[in-house]
Structure formats: structure tokens, C-alpha cells
N, C-alpha and C positions, 0 to 999 in steps of 0.2 A: 508138699507139705509149704505150708507157710510161715508157719515158725522155726523148720530147721535151719541150723544153721550151716549144715553140708549142701542141702539145694540151695542156700542163697550162694552158697561157694559155686556149686554148678550153674547156676542162672547169671554168677556173674557179678551179683549184687556186694558180694562180698570178695574182696582180694585173695590171691592165693597164687604163691611159689609152684606156677605146674611143672611138672616133670613128664607127664604122660598123658595124651587126651586122645579118644577115640570117640564113636558112635554112644557106647556103653558104658563106660570107666573116664573117672576121671582119676589123677594122681597128683599129691602136692607134698610140698616139705611141711611138717609139724612145725608149728609154731613155738611148741616147746619140745624140742629135742631131747632123747632119751638117750641118743648113742649119736657118734659122729654121721651118719646118716638114718635120718627118720622120717620116712614117706608114709603118706598116708593114701592110700588106695579105694576107690568107693565106686559103687555102682551109681548113673549119674540118676537112674531112678530110684525112688523112695522106698526101700528095704530097713524097717527097725532094727532087726539084727540078727544073728546068726538064727535064732529063733522062728524068724519069719520067713526063711528060706522055702520053697515048696517047687512042685512040678510047673507053676508057671514062670517063676523067676531063675529057675537053678541053671538056665543056660548063661545068666548074665556073672554067677559065681565061677563057672567053669572058665567064662572069659578071663575075668579075674585072675585067676591062676593060668593063664596062660600068656600073661603079660609080665605078670611079676617077675618071671627070671629075666627078662630083656629088661624090664627096670633095674634088676638088681644088677645086671651086668652093664648098662649104660652108666650106672654109680660106680662101678668099679671094685664091687664086692664079691672079689674072686676068691677071697677067704672063706666065704659062707655069709649066711643072714638067716634072722629068724623071722617069721611072719606069724603075727599074734592078733587076736581078734577077742574082744572083751562081749561077754552077752549078760545085758542085765547089770543093774546098779549094784548088785553083791559082788559081781567080777571086775567093776571099775568102768561099766560103760558110761561115760558122759556125755555124749553125744548119742541121740537115739535116731541114726542112721548108720547101716553096716557099714564097718570098714576095716580094714587090713592094715596095721604098721607092720613095715618093711624095716628090721633094725639091723643096723650093719654097722661097720668100719672099724671096729676092733672085737678083740678078743669078748663075747659077753659070758657073762656070770650067770650061771642056774639060778640063782635066785632073782632074775628078770625072767624067768619061765614061766 
């Protein structure tokens, strides 16, 4: 998608602070962190939100959840971490490209859940 911010990051048109990358996934630091460690994990292939996960792309989502623990471990999030995905504008999704937030590095309040 030409106008998608995260697709531009995947293509290298917009810089990011990458923490992980492979064939299917890119993970980078959030530019407005809500916790000491705040990483966004996105599929390289454009998927708009959780609502667009289907049998043709669910393998990418499974892969994301396979790499999230490794990313968290590399970040030193030994006390735990939160994984969040907002779906749609009412839920606070501001970029219409599926992404998962990894939040950690401190005790997180339930209000952030």
C-alpha cells in the first residue's frame, strides 16, 4: 500500500530503529513509547488489522507470536511483558497496518490493558 506508514518503513522509505527482521516480520522501537521498552511488531505484508486475518495470512500471525518471546528476551523483559493489538479506530488503532505492541521494562498498570 503506497500510503501506509508501516509499509513505507518496511520498504526503507521511512527510517526506524529495527530490533528484529526476517522474511515475514519487522520489529522496531515505537517513536512515542508508553513503557521503557515499547516495540512494534508488524507483518511485512500489508494486513490492515486483526479483522483482516484469514486462512491465507494466518501463518504470518503465528510466526509473529513465535518471534515475540525472542524479541522480549533480547530486550531483557524477564519480569514479563504485555502484547497488545488495537483493531479499528474505536480501539485506538492509528495506523491501518496490523501491528502488535510489546510493552515492558516496568510493572504495567491494569489501566493500560
